[in-house]
N, C-alpha and C positions, 0 to 999 in steps of 0.2 A: 494594592491595585483593585479598584472597584470593577467587578465584572459588568460588562455592557448588557443591559436588559433588552431582550428581543421583544419588541412591541408588535401589536397587530398592525398589518398594513391595511390599506383601504379596500382590499379585496372583499372583506366581510360586508362593508357597506354597499359595495357594488352589486352584491347579490340581491339586494332589495329591489333593484330596478331591472328592467328587461335588458337594457344595454349592458349593464355590469354582468348579468347572468350569462349573456351570450359571450362576453369577453372571457369569462372564466372557462366556459365550455371550449372555446377556441384553443386556449392554451393547454387544456387537458388533452384535447385531440392531437395537438402538436407533440405533446409529451408522449402519447401512445405511439405516434408515428416514429418519433426518434427512438423510442424503446424498441420498436420492431426493427429498425435499421441497425441498432446496436446489437440485437440478438442475431442478425445475419452475420455479424462479425464474430461474436462470441455469445454463447448461450446466456452468460451471466448478465448481459445487457437488459434482459427482461426484468431484472430485479429493481431497476431504476424506478419502475412504476410503484413498487412497494415503498421505496424511499420517498417518492413524491407524496404518497398517502400519509406516511408518518410525519413528514414535514408540515403538511397541510393541517393535520390534526393537532400536533403539538405546538408548532410555532405560530401558525396563522390563527388557529381557533383556540389555542391554549387549553386543550382538552385534558382533564385529569383522568388518567387511565384507571387508577385504582378506584376512584369514585364511580366511574362508568361501569367497571366490572362488577363492583358490589351491588349496584342498583340493577344491573342486568340479571344478576343471579337471583334477585328477589322479585317474585312475580308481582307483588303489590307495588313495586317501584319501577315496573317495566316501562310505563308511559313516561315517568319522570326521567328515566335513563335515556329514552328516545329523545326527550327534550334537550339533553346535553349535546346531541348532534344537530348542528344547524342544518337547515334544509340544503343549503349550498354545499356544505361539506359532505353530507350523505350522498348527494347527487354526484359530486366529483369522484368520491371513492367508488361508487357503483360504476361510474363510467370507466375509471381506471381498471377495476376488476374485470369488467366486461371486455375491455380492449385487450387486457392481458390474457384472458381465457381464449379470445379469438386468435391471438397471435400464437399461443401455444398449440391450439388445434391445427392451425395452418402448418406450423412447424412439424407437428406429429404426422400430418398427412404427407408432407414432403419427405420425411424420414422413412416412409413406407409403413406407417401405422405400427411401428414397433421400435423398441430401443436399439441402439447400436450394440454390436457384439464385442465384448472385451475378453481377454484371456487372463489366466491366473497371474501371469507375471506383471500385468498392468496394475492390478489391484488385488493382491493376495488375500487381504482381510475379508473382502466381499465373497470369496470362494470358500472361506472356512466353514466347516460343518457345524461347529459349536456357536450358538448364539452369544454365549459369553465371550468367546474369542473375538467374534466380529464386533461386539459392542465395545469391548475394552480397547481394541485397536483403533476403531473409529475415533474414540475419545482421545487416544494418544495422538492421532493425526491432527485433531483439533488443537491440542496443546502445542504441537510442533508449529502449526500455522500461527498460533498466538505468539510463540517465541520468535518466529521470523519477523513478526510485526515489531516486537520489542527490540530485537537484536538481529538485524538482517546480515549476519556475518557469514554463516555457512549457506552459500547459494549454489544451486546445481541446476543444470538445464533439464535434468531428468532424475526423478526420485523412485523409479520403478525397479524391477528385476533384482530384488534382494538388497536394495539400498537401505531399507528399514526392516530389519528382521521382526517377525511377528512376536507379540507378547502372548505367551501361552499359559502363564500361571501368575497368581498374585504375588509370588515371590520375586518376580522381576522388578528390579529397582526403578524401572521407568514408570511404575505405577504412581510414583511421587509426582510426576508431571501432571497426571490427570487430577490428582487431589488439589494441587496448587491452582490449576485452571478453574475448577469448579468452585473452589473456595473464593477466588476473586470474583467470578461471575455471579455467584449467589449473593455475595456482599454488595455488589453494584446493583443487582436487581432489587434487593431489599431497600437500598437507599433510594432507588428510582421510584419505587412504589409507595414507600412509607414515610419519606421525609416530609416534615411540616413546611419546608421551604418550597413554594410552588416553582420558583425558578430552578432550583436544584433538581426537582423531580423532572421537569421538562428537559433540561440539558442532559441529564443522565439517561433518560429514556430515549432521547434523540440520538445520543452517542451510541447506546446499546443497539438501537434499531438500525443505525447505519453500519454498525459493526457486524450484526448477526444476519440481517436480511440478505445482503448480497452474497453471503457465504453459503446460504441454504442449498443452492444447486450443487455445490461441491461437497455436501455433507454426507452423502450416501443415504440420507434419510428417505428420500422419495424414489430414487432410482440409483442403480450402480453407476459409478463414474469410472473413467478409464485411466485413473492416476492415483497415486498414493498422496503425494504432496505436489502442488503446482503453484509456483510463486505468483503466477498471473491471476489466480483466483482471489488473492488478498489485496489487489490494487483498490477495488471499490471499498472493501471493509476498512482499509486504512483511513478512510474519511472519518468513520466512527472512532477509530483509535486516536486520531488527531484531536477530535472534539473532547474525548475523555482526558487525553494527556494535557491539553491546554487548560481544561477546567481544573484538573488536579494541581497543575502548576500554579494557577491563580489562587487556589486555597492555601497551598503551602507558602506562597509568597506573602500572604496576609498573616500567617501564623509563625513563620520562621523568624528567629531573632537575627540570624545572619543572612539577610536577603542577597547580599553580594556573592556569598559562597554558592548559594542556590543558582543564581544567575550564571556564574562562571561554570558550574557543573552542567547546566543545560546547554550553554554555548559550546562547551567541550564535546558533549554528545553530538550536537549539531555538526560541529567541525569534523569529528571523526566519521560521521555518516556521510558527509559530503565527500571526504577523501575515499571512503569505501565505494561510494556511488561512481566516482571518477575511475577507480580501479576496475569496477565491474563493467563499466561502459567500454573501457579499453579491451577487456577480455572478450566482449561481444564483437569486436572489430574483425576477428578472424576465427574460423572454425577450430584451428589448432589450439589457440589460446583458450577458447571456450571449453573444448573437450578436455584439455589437460587440467584446467582449473577444477574440474569435477572429480579428478582422480583422488585428490586429498579429502574431498567432502564425502564422496560415496565410493570408496575403494571396492565395495562388494557388489557394485552395480555392473552387471555384464554389459549393458548397453553402452555405458561410458567407455569401457575397454574396446568394444566393437567400433564405436565412432572414432576413437583415437586411431585404431588400426586402419579403418577405412580411409581416414584422412592421410595417413602415412602411405597407404597403398596408392592412393590417387596421385601422390607426389613422387611415386616410383621407388619408395623405400620399402621394398618387399620384406627384407629381413626383419626390420623392426615391426612391420605390420603383422607378420606371422606370430610374433611374441604376444601381441595384444589380442589377436584373434584366438590364440590358444587359451589365454587367460579368460576370455569371454566364454568359451566353450566349457572351461573348467568350472566357472562360477555358475553357469546355466547349461547343463548337459543337453538340454532340448532346444538350444538357441540355433535354429536351422539357418538363419541368415548368416550367422558367424561361420557355421560349418560350410555353407555354400561359398562364401568369399575366401575362406581358408583353402578349401578344395580347389578353387580357381587358381590361386597363387601357386599351390603345389603342382597343379597341372602344368602351369607355365614353366615351372622349374624342373619339369619332367619327373617329379616324384609321384608317379601315376598310381602306385599301389595305395599309398595313404590317401591320395585324393579320392580314389574310388571308394574307399572305406567311409570317408567323411560324407561324401555325396549320397552314398547308399543309405547311410544312417539318417541323413536329412530327409530323404523321400519316405523312409519308413515312419519317421515321426510326423511328417506332414505330407501325405500322399498327393495332395493337389499343388505342390510347390513346383510350378512349371520350370522356373529358371534352374533349379537343382536337377530336374530330369534332363534338361538340355545339356547342362554341363557334365552330367554323368554320361550322357551319350557321347560327348566329345572325348572323354577319357576312355570309354570303351572302344571308340573308334581308333584312338591312338594305340590301344592294346590289341588291335586287330580282332576284336570280338564284334564283328559287324552286325550280326543278327540282334545281339543284345543292344547295340547302339541304335539300330533302327527302331527297336521297340521302345527305347527310352525317348527318342525324338518324338515318336507318335504319341506317347503318353503325355509329353509336355504340350503338344498341340491339342490334345483332347482337353487338357485343363486350361489352356489359353488359346482360344480359337485364332485370334489375330496375333501371330507370333512370327514376324518376318525373319528374325535371326535364327530361329529354329528351322524354318524352311531352308534358309541358306546353308546351315550345317548339314541338314538332311540331303541337300543337293550335292554337297561335297562327298558325303558318304556314297551316294549313288554313282558319282563320277569315279571314285576309287574302285568301285565294283564294275565299272564299264557299263552301267545301266544309264546310258546317255539320255534317253527319252525321259526317264524318271527324274534325272538330275535337272534337265531343262524345265520340266514341269514344276519341280520344287523351287527353283530359282525364279521362275515366272510368278509363282505364288508370293514369293518374298517381295518382288517388285510391285505386285498389285497391292499388297498390304502397305508397303513402304516404297513409294516411287523413287525416292532419293537413295535407295540402297545400292550404292556404287559397286560393292563387291559382288552382289548377285548379278548385276548387269554385266560387269567385266568378265565374270566366269562364264556367262552365257556366250559372250562374244568369242572368248578363247576356245571354249569347247566346240562351238560351231566352226571356228577357223581350223582347229586341229582335225576335225572330222570332214573337212573339205566343203562344208556348206557355206561358201563365201558370200553368196548373195543374201542368204538369211542372216549371216553374221553382220553384214553391212547394214541391213535393215534394222537389226537389233541395236547396233552401235549408234545409228542416227536417231533412233527412238530414245535411246538413253541420253544422248547429248542434248536433245530437246528439253529433257527434264533436268539434267545436271550439266549445263553448258560449259562449266569451267573445270571439269574434272580431268586432271592430267592423265590418269591411268586409262580412262575411256578413250581419250584422244589418241593415245599411243596405240591402244589395241585396235581402234578403227583404222589408224594409219597402216598398221601391219596388214589388215584385211585388204585395204585399198591397194597397198603395194603389191600384194600377191595377185590381185585382180588386174594389175598393170594400169591402175588408174592414178598415175602419179600427179597429173595436173589437178585432179580432184583433191588429192591430199594437200597439195600446196594451197589451193583456193580455200579449202576448209580451214587450214591452220593459220593462214595469214590474216584471217578475220579476228583471230584472238590476239591478245597482248602478250602471249607466252613465247618469248624469243627462243627459249630452250626447245620447245616443241617444233618451231619452225626450223631450227637448226637440225633437229632429228630428221625432220621431213626432207630437208635438202640432202642430208647425209645419205638417207635411204634412196632418194631419187638419183643421186649421182652414182651410188653403188650399183643400182640396177641398170643404169644406162651404160655403165662401163663394162657390164658383163656380156 
C-alpha cells in the first residue's frame, strides 16, 4: 500500500499577496480564540496552538527540522537558517505564540497569580524529597500513560491515594517500563531527525509532536499537577499515537509476506477495543458500576473505597457502606472525609463513642474541616456534653461563615438548654443564609407556639410559607398556631388554596374538634 504523500496546499502562495496574508491571519486568530475556549474547559486545550504550529511547519511548509537546527547552531549559517522559515510561517508561529502567552497570562490572573494547591495524596511523587525519586516516578507515570494508549484495558476514574506505589529504588522491577518507553522514544526521534526519506521524517516528527506536545501540561515538568495518571490527558496525544500506528502499519504491510495475517491481527485489535469501549461506556452509565469497576484496577486507592461506600450510603445500605469507609480509612489513615462520613453513619446508629473518636481525629488532622466540627458537635450534644458541643458548633462556623445547617443544630442545642432567645437567633441566621431551610422555620414556629408567642409564631409561619409555599410541615405548624388563636376560618381559607387534600382534612378535623369542645 503506497502511503499518501501530503503536499503543500495553496496557503503558501496566498501569503505572497495581501489578500492571502489576511486570510491566513484570520484563521490563526480563530485558532487562538478556539484554543482559549478549549482551555476554559480544560487546561490542555491551550496545547492545540502548539499542534497548529507543528502542522504548519511540517505539513504546509515541509520544514526539515534537523537541517534547521544544524544551521541555527552554526553562526555562519544563521541567515541561511532564517531563510528556511518562510515569512508567512514565521509570522503565524509568532502570532500563535503571542496569543498563547496572552491566554496563559489571563488564566494566571484568574487563578489568583499562583498555582492551585494540591496535597500529597493527589500526586505523591511531586512531594518526594529526593530528586531521583521524583524523576524516576514521573517517568514511570509517562510509561503508564503510554501503555494506556497501547492497551487501554485497566481504566480507573481516579489513580490517586496509593493507587500507584512510589518507586524508591532501582531494584524495583517497574524500572523496566521506563527503559522500554525511552528505548522506543529515542528510536523514533532518531528516525524522525536522521532518516533520508523526507516524507518519513515529516510523518514521524508530526506524530511525535502530536503525541508529546499535548501531554506537556500533565508531565509535571513546568508545574505540579493534581493527579498521578488521568486518562483524560491522553485524549489529544492519541492523535499522534494514531499517526505513528498507521504509518507503522503501512510499513509492515509493504514488508510482511503474509499481509492477510497482519490485517486480521489489526482488525482483531480494533474489534477488541470496540468491545472494551462499549463495556467502559456502560460502566459510566451509573456511579455504582463506575466505582465498583475501579476496585479491581486500584484496590489500594482509598478514594475508590470511599466512593463505593458513599454510593451505598446514599442508597441506604449503611452496613455495606461502613465496610468500605473503614477500608478507606485503613488505606489512608488521614482520609478525613471518610472519617467524617463513617462518623456520621455511626452517629445515626447510636454508636456515639466511636463516632466521637473518628470525628475528633478528623478535626485534629484538618482543623478547618467545618463539616466534621459540626458533626462532632451533634455527637457531643447527644452525649449531653453541651458546652463542648457549643464550642464545636462555633468552631465550624468560624471556618465556614455561611453554614445554615450548623446554625440550625446550634439552635437545637440552645432549645434543649431552654435558651430560647439564642435558639431563635440561631434559626433566624439559618433562614437568612438559606431561606428555604424548612426545619429552621418550623422549629421557630413550634418554639414560639410552645412559649405562648402566638402572634409572632403566626407572623413567622406566614413569612416561611411565602418562601416555601408547598411545605406540609409548615402548613401544619401554622394551622396549629391559628387553631390556638381561634382563627379557624383563616386556617380553612389558607389551606383550601392549596391542592393538598390531606392538609384540608386535617384543618376540618381540627376545626370540628374545637367547635365541639
